[in-house]
C-alpha positions in Angstrom: 0.0 0.0 0.0 1.4 3.3 -1.1 -1.1 5.9 0.1 -3.5 6.3 3.0 -5.9 9.3 3.2 -7.8 10.2 6.3 -10.9 12.4 7.0 -10.1 13.3 10.7 -13.7 13.7 11.9 -15.2 14.0 15.3 -13.1 16.5 17.2 -16.0 18.8 18.0 -18.3 16.1 19.1 -15.6 14.5 21.2 -15.2 17.8 23.1 -18.9 18.3 23.5 -19.4 14.9 25.0 -16.8 15.9 27.7 -18.2 19.4 28.2 -15.1 21.0 26.7 -14.7 23.8 24.1 -14.4 22.6 20.5 -10.8 23.8 20.5 -9.9 21.2 23.1 -11.1 18.5 20.7 -8.8 19.8 18.0 -6.0 19.9 20.5 -6.6 16.3 21.5 -6.7 15.2 17.9 -3.2 16.4 17.4 -2.0 13.4 19.4 -3.8 11.1 17.0 -1.9 12.7 14.1 1.4 11.7 15.8 0.2 8.2 16.4 -0.9 7.7 12.8 2.3 9.1 11.3 4.3 6.6 13.4 2.1 3.7 12.4 2.4 4.6 8.7 6.1 4.8 9.0 6.1 1.3 10.6 4.0 0.0 7.7 6.1 1.5 5.0 3.3 3.7 3.7 4.8 6.3 1.3 2.1 8.9 1.4 -0.3 9.9 4.2 -2.8 12.6 3.4 -4.7 14.2 6.3 -7.9 16.4 5.8 -6.8 19.0 8.3 -8.9 22.1 7.3 -11.6 22.2 4.6 -12.6 25.2 2.5 -16.0 25.0 4.3 -14.3 25.4 7.7 -13.8 29.1 7.0 -17.5 29.4 7.9 -17.0 28.3 11.5 -16.8 30.8 14.3 -13.8 33.1 14.2 -12.6 31.9 17.6 -12.5 28.3 16.5 -10.7 29.2 13.3 -8.1 31.1 15.3 -7.6 28.1 17.6 -7.2 25.8 14.6 -4.6 28.1 13.0 -2.7 28.3 16.3 -2.7 24.5 16.6 -1.5 24.2 13.1 1.3 26.6 13.7 2.3 24.8 16.9 2.2 21.4 15.1 4.5 22.8 12.3 6.9 24.3 14.8 7.1 21.1 16.9 7.3 18.7 13.9 9.6 20.6 11.6 12.9 19.1 13.0 11.3 15.7 13.6 10.0 15.4 10.0 13.5 16.1 8.7 15.1 13.6 11.1 12.6 11.0 10.0 13.3 11.7 6.3 9.7 12.8 5.8 8.7 15.3 3.2 5.9 17.8 3.9 3.5 18.9 1.2 0.4 21.2 1.6 -2.5 21.1 -0.8 -5.5 23.4 -1.1 -6.1 27.2 -1.3 -3.0 27.9 0.7 -3.2 31.6 -0.2 -6.2 31.9 2.2 -4.2 30.9 5.3 -2.7 33.5 7.6 0.7 34.8 6.3 2.6 33.4 9.4 1.2 29.9 8.6 2.0 30.2 4.9 5.6 31.2 5.8 6.0 28.1 8.1 4.6 25.8 5.4 6.8 27.2 2.7 9.9 27.0 4.9 9.3 23.4 6.0 8.3 22.2 2.5 11.5 23.6 1.1 13.6 22.2 3.9 12.1 18.7 3.6 11.7 18.6 -0.2 14.4 16.0 -0.8 13.3 13.6 2.0 12.0 10.4 0.5 11.0 8.0 3.4 7.4 9.2 3.4 5.4 12.3 2.3 2.9 13.8 4.8 0.3 15.7 2.8 -1.8 18.3 4.7 -5.0 19.2 3.0 -5.5 22.8 4.2 -8.2 25.2 3.1 -9.0 22.3 0.8 -12.1 21.5 -1.2 -12.3 18.9 -4.0 -14.8 20.8 -6.1 -12.6 23.9 -5.8 -9.6 21.8 -6.8 -11.4 20.4 -9.9 -12.6 23.8 -10.9 -9.0 25.1 -10.5 -7.7 22.3 -12.8 -10.4 23.0 -15.4 -9.5 26.7 -15.5 -5.8 25.8 -15.8 -6.5 23.5 -18.7 -8.8 26.1 -20.4 -6.0 28.7 -20.1 -3.5 26.3 -21.7 -6.0 25.7 -24.6 -6.4 29.5 -25.0 -2.6 29.9 -25.1 -2.4 27.3 -27.8 -0.4 24.8 -25.7 -3.0 22.1 -26.0 -6.1 21.2 -28.0 -9.3 19.7 -26.7 -8.3 16.4 -28.2 -5.2 16.4 -25.9 -7.4 16.4 -22.7 -7.3 13.0 -21.1 -7.7 11.7 -17.5 -4.0 11.7 -17.1 -3.6 15.3 -18.3 -6.4 16.4 -16.1 -4.8 14.8 -13.1 -1.6 16.7 -13.8 -3.5 19.9 -13.2 -4.7 18.9 -9.7 -3.0 19.8 -6.5 -1.9 16.2 -6.2 -0.2 16.0 -9.6 2.9 14.2 -8.2 1.0 12.0 -5.7 -0.5 8.6 -6.4 -4.2 8.1 -5.7 -5.1 6.8 -2.2 -5.3 3.1 -1.9 -7.3 3.5 1.4 -9.6 6.2 2.6 -10.4 6.2 6.4 -13.1 8.3 8.0 -13.5 8.5 11.7 -16.6 9.2 13.8 -18.8 6.8 11.9 -20.2 9.3 9.4 -20.9 7.9 5.9 -19.9 10.7 3.6 -16.9 12.0 1.7 -17.2 15.7 2.6 -15.7 17.2 -0.6 -12.4 15.4 -0.1 -10.2 14.1 -3.0 -13.3 13.4 -5.2 -11.2 12.7 -8.3 -8.5 10.8 -6.5 -10.6 8.3 -4.5 -12.5 7.0 -7.5 -11.1 3.5 -6.8 -10.0 3.8 -3.2 -11.2 1.3 -0.6 -13.1 3.1 2.2 -13.1 2.1 5.8 -15.4 3.9 8.3 -14.3 3.9 11.9 -16.8 4.7 14.6 -14.3 6.2 17.0 -13.9 10.0 17.1 -10.6 11.2 15.8 -9.1 12.1 19.2 -9.6 8.5 20.2 -8.0 7.0 17.1 -4.7 5.3 17.7 -2.1 3.1 16.0 -4.1 -0.1 16.6 -7.1 1.4 14.8 -5.0 2.2 11.8 -3.6 -1.3 11.7 -7.2 -2.7 11.9 -8.2 -0.5 9.0 -5.3 -1.7 7.0 -6.1 -5.3 7.9 -9.6 -4.7 6.6 -8.2 -3.3 3.4 -6.0 -6.3 2.9 -9.0 -8.6 3.0 -10.6 -6.9 0.0 -10.2 -7.6 -3.7 -9.7 -4.3 -5.6 -11.4 -4.5 -9.0 -10.8 -1.0 -10.3 -14.2 -1.2 -12.1 -13.6 -4.6 -13.6 -15.5 -7.8 -12.8 
């Protein structure tokens, strides 16, 4: 297995069940990120994509957004040196230009510093929405056609994929969603066309290495057909 993608859902409900502010759920979820990264390294997974902040999340209360950005900055500050030591490359996808300047600066610095690492790639989907990504790709291809670089006959699935944020990343083999919800939530709509999906009832802050191993075990039991019989 090359690529695992995770919709990290349930932070807010986890906090509500405990009478805590939503921000505490996000803070608790950061430990799950560390656990999952370690588990993926142990399994030899080459790409781990985490749905960290959706384009729809900008509609949340300002205080929660500020808390999320602070947690992201803290995570980046704490993990920068560790990522490099573990030979892990960091890549961010999404409408990164919408993030605070301080966060963008951190992302750019760490991505540049870890660009040559090749043990694993940690992909953070930030200010990300799959519909927005597909629209962005369509605009890019349309502009290339206007500029005379391609003709309509040149447009194939492979060419379209090269205009997505994930152009240099293989499609996920396995998509995991926590909290038991049965929906995709505008995440990697193009890329998960043939991914196996495992729904885990646990909220994200309670998700641990053993849960990831169980999801991978479930994946290994399945026969992937890629649309064939």
